[in-house]
C-alpha positions as CSV (number, residue, x, y, z in Angstrom):
1,X,20.3,-7.0,-20.3
2,X,21.0,-3.8,-22.3
3,X,21.4,-0.3,-20.8
4,X,21.7,-1.7,-17.3
5,X,22.1,0.1,-14.1
6,X,24.1,-1.7,-11.4
7,X,23.9,-1.0,-7.7
8,X,26.0,-2.5,-4.8
9,X,24.5,-1.9,-1.4
10,X,27.5,-2.1,1.0
11,X,28.6,-5.3,-0.5
12,X,25.6,-7.1,1.0
13,X,23.1,-7.0,-1.9
14,X,23.6,-6.1,-5.5
15,X,20.9,-5.1,-8.0
16,X,21.0,-4.9,-11.8
17,X,18.1,-3.2,-13.5
18,X,17.2,-2.4,-17.2
19,X,15.7,0.9,-15.9
20,X,17.2,3.4,-13.5
21,X,16.2,3.2,-9.8
22,X,16.6,6.7,-8.5
23,X,16.3,5.7,-4.8
24,X,19.4,3.4,-5.2
25,X,21.5,6.1,-7.0
26,X,24.0,6.5,-4.1
27,X,24.9,2.8,-4.5
28,X,25.3,2.9,-8.3
29,X,28.6,1.4,-9.6
30,X,30.0,1.9,-13.1
31,X,30.7,-1.7,-14.0
32,X,27.9,-4.2,-14.7
33,X,27.5,-6.8,-12.0
34,X,27.5,-10.2,-13.5
35,X,25.8,-12.2,-10.8
36,X,23.4,-9.8,-9.0
37,X,21.3,-10.7,-6.0
38,X,18.3,-9.1,-7.7
39,X,17.8,-8.6,-11.4
40,X,15.0,-6.4,-12.9
41,X,14.1,-6.3,-16.6
42,X,11.1,-5.2,-18.6
43,X,8.9,-7.4,-20.7
44,X,5.8,-9.5,-20.6
45,X,5.6,-11.1,-17.1
46,X,4.7,-14.8,-17.3
47,X,1.3,-15.6,-15.8
48,X,2.5,-19.0,-14.6
49,X,5.9,-20.2,-13.3
50,X,8.5,-20.9,-16.0
51,X,9.2,-24.6,-16.5
52,X,12.6,-24.4,-14.7
53,X,11.0,-22.9,-11.5
54,X,9.3,-26.1,-10.3
55,X,11.1,-26.0,-7.0
56,X,11.2,-22.3,-6.6
57,X,8.7,-19.7,-5.5
58,X,7.0,-17.6,-8.1
59,X,4.6,-14.7,-7.9
60,X,2.6,-12.9,-10.5
61,X,0.6,-9.7,-9.8
62,X,-1.6,-8.1,-12.5
63,X,-4.6,-5.9,-12.7
64,X,-7.4,-5.5,-15.3
65,X,-5.2,-3.7,-17.8
66,X,-2.7,-6.6,-17.9
67,X,0.7,-5.8,-19.5
68,X,-0.5,-2.2,-20.2
69,X,-0.7,-1.5,-16.5
70,X,1.1,-2.5,-13.4
71,X,2.1,-6.1,-13.7
72,X,5.1,-8.0,-12.4
73,X,6.4,-11.6,-12.3
74,X,8.9,-12.5,-9.6
75,X,10.9,-15.7,-9.4
76,X,12.5,-16.3,-6.0
77,X,15.7,-18.4,-6.1
78,X,19.3,-17.8,-5.2
79,X,18.9,-14.9,-7.5
80,X,15.6,-13.0,-7.5
81,X,14.4,-12.3,-11.0
82,X,11.8,-9.6,-11.7
83,X,10.0,-9.1,-15.0
84,X,8.0,-5.8,-14.9
85,X,5.5,-4.6,-17.5
86,X,7.1,-2.0,-19.8
87,X,4.9,0.8,-18.4
88,X,6.8,0.6,-15.1
89,X,9.9,1.9,-16.9
90,X,8.2,5.2,-17.0
91,X,7.4,5.2,-13.3
92,X,10.6,4.2,-11.6
93,X,9.5,5.4,-8.1
94,X,6.6,3.0,-8.2
95,X,8.8,0.2,-9.4
96,X,11.2,0.7,-6.6
97,X,8.7,1.3,-3.8
98,X,6.1,-1.4,-4.7
99,X,8.4,-4.1,-6.1
100,X,12.2,-3.6,-5.4
101,X,12.1,-2.4,-1.8
102,X,9.9,-5.2,-0.5
103,X,12.3,-7.7,-2.1
104,X,15.2,-5.9,-0.6
105,X,13.7,-6.1,2.9
106,X,13.2,-9.8,2.5
107,X,16.7,-10.4,1.1
108,X,18.4,-8.4,3.9
109,X,16.6,-10.6,6.4
110,X,17.9,-13.7,4.6
111,X,21.4,-12.3,5.0
112,X,21.0,-11.5,8.7
113,X,20.4,-7.7,8.3
114,X,17.3,-5.6,8.7
115,X,16.1,-2.7,6.5
116,X,14.3,-0.8,9.2
117,X,11.7,1.9,8.6
118,X,13.2,4.7,10.7
119,X,15.1,8.0,10.5
120,X,18.6,7.9,11.9
121,X,21.1,10.5,13.0
122,X,24.5,10.1,14.5
123,X,26.6,12.0,17.0
124,X,30.1,10.7,16.8
125,X,30.0,6.9,17.1
126,X,26.5,6.8,18.6
127,X,23.5,6.5,16.3
128,X,19.9,7.4,17.2
129,X,17.0,6.0,15.4
130,X,13.5,7.6,15.3
131,X,10.8,5.1,14.4
132,X,7.2,6.1,13.8
133,X,4.4,5.7,11.4
134,X,4.5,7.3,8.0
135,X,3.6,11.0,7.9
136,X,4.2,11.6,11.7
137,X,7.3,13.8,11.4
138,X,10.5,11.8,11.1
139,X,11.8,13.7,8.1
140,X,10.7,17.1,9.6
141,X,12.5,16.3,12.9
142,X,15.8,15.5,11.1
143,X,15.6,18.5,8.8
144,X,15.2,20.8,11.7
145,X,18.0,19.2,13.7
146,X,20.4,19.5,10.8
147,X,19.3,23.0,9.8
148,X,19.5,24.5,13.3
149,X,23.0,23.4,14.4
150,X,24.5,26.6,15.8
151,X,27.3,25.6,18.2
152,X,30.8,24.6,17.1
153,X,30.4,21.3,18.8
154,X,27.2,20.4,17.1
155,X,28.2,17.4,14.9
156,X,24.9,15.8,14.0
157,X,25.4,13.6,10.9
158,X,22.6,12.5,8.7
159,X,22.3,8.7,8.2
160,X,18.8,8.3,6.8
161,X,15.4,9.9,7.0
162,X,13.3,6.9,6.1
163,X,15.2,3.5,5.9
164,X,18.2,2.3,7.8
165,X,20.2,-0.9,7.5
166,X,20.9,-2.6,10.9
167,X,23.7,-5.1,11.0
168,X,23.7,-8.2,13.2
169,X,26.1,-6.6,15.6
170,X,23.9,-3.5,16.1
171,X,25.8,-1.2,13.8
172,X,23.8,0.9,11.4
173,X,24.7,1.4,7.7
174,X,23.6,4.3,5.6
175,X,20.7,4.0,3.2
176,X,20.6,7.5,1.8
177,X,17.7,7.2,-0.6
178,X,16.2,10.7,-1.4
179,X,13.5,12.0,0.9
180,X,10.0,12.8,-0.3
181,X,9.0,16.3,0.5
182,X,5.3,16.0,1.4
183,X,3.0,18.9,2.4
184,X,3.7,18.7,6.1
185,X,7.5,18.3,5.6
186,X,7.6,21.4,3.3
187,X,7.6,23.8,6.3
188,X,10.9,22.4,7.4
189,X,12.7,23.0,4.1
190,X,15.1,25.9,3.8
191,X,13.6,27.9,0.9
192,X,17.0,29.4,0.1
193,X,18.1,26.0,-1.2
194,X,15.3,25.8,-3.8
195,X,15.4,27.2,-7.3
196,X,12.7,29.5,-8.6
197,X,10.9,26.7,-10.4
198,X,11.1,24.4,-7.4
199,X,9.4,27.1,-5.2
200,X,6.5,27.2,-7.7
201,X,6.1,23.5,-8.4
202,X,7.1,21.9,-5.0
203,X,3.9,22.9,-3.1
204,X,1.7,21.2,-5.7
205,X,3.9,18.1,-5.9
206,X,4.1,17.9,-2.1
207,X,0.3,18.1,-1.8
208,X,-0.2,15.2,-4.2
209,X,2.4,13.1,-2.4
210,X,1.2,13.8,1.1
211,X,-0.8,12.0,3.8
212,X,-4.1,13.3,2.2
213,X,-3.0,11.9,-1.2
214,X,-2.1,8.6,0.5
215,X,-5.5,8.5,2.3
216,X,-7.2,8.9,-1.1
217,X,-5.0,6.1,-2.6
218,X,-6.0,3.9,0.4
219,X,-9.6,4.4,-0.3
220,X,-9.1,3.4,-4.0
221,X,-7.4,0.2,-2.8
222,X,-10.5,-0.7,-0.9
223,X,-12.4,-0.8,-4.2
224,X,-12.1,-3.1,-7.2
225,X,-10.3,-0.3,-9.1
226,X,-6.7,-1.0,-10.4
227,X,-5.0,0.9,-7.6
228,X,-1.4,0.0,-8.5
229,X,-2.0,1.1,-12.1
230,X,-3.6,4.4,-11.0
231,X,-0.7,5.0,-8.7
232,X,1.7,4.3,-11.5
233,X,0.0,6.7,-13.9
234,X,-0.2,9.5,-11.3
235,X,3.5,9.3,-10.6
236,X,4.2,9.3,-14.3
237,X,2.3,12.6,-14.6
238,X,3.4,14.1,-11.2
239,X,6.7,12.6,-10.0
240,X,7.2,12.7,-6.3
241,X,9.4,15.5,-5.1
242,X,12.6,13.6,-4.2
243,X,15.6,15.4,-2.7
244,X,18.9,14.3,-1.2
245,X,20.0,15.8,2.1
């Protein structure tokens, strides 16, 4: 693959992609990984399993626009191979959220780990995980805890606001993908940390990528409309507001 991006997640899973995956940026390594756990490239996803995948699992998902829209072909073997339609290169957040992260969850389980949907904060050697449904306040809670530490002995450490890796022995590992600032989370953001343009654009971005926006997307998914392609195009035009703590 040309112009590849290589990611090593705590030495457990490695990912090599022809396109950048912003959510995995903290795990990016300079050298190309030769035998990655997961490989992602862009092209025309095969509609049927390649001849050499007779004993492997193969999945193809496509919508009415075919290669012009959201389409992926995934071969599950010792190495998971993903071929994504070229349009997904322009919408890396959709590629990660809808394709790469589900594969990561499955692969972590195979290796004895769990990628858990939960916000985690640590005090010394003790980690505390907050699990709740999406859009119920996990990110807001963490932002307020971190922003309002006043005492000298306040030592809250950010682990993750959305996903946390849990090892077989109960230890947690960081998974610091950038948090999405949705409309209800915006109130917890320290405005002093934002640039002038961010203060203008962020309210609009956060409204699109909020619980109301997701409810609308859910309604679309209940119809015969190409929901994944629509989501891809929306996030091309209005990228989700992603920020690192």
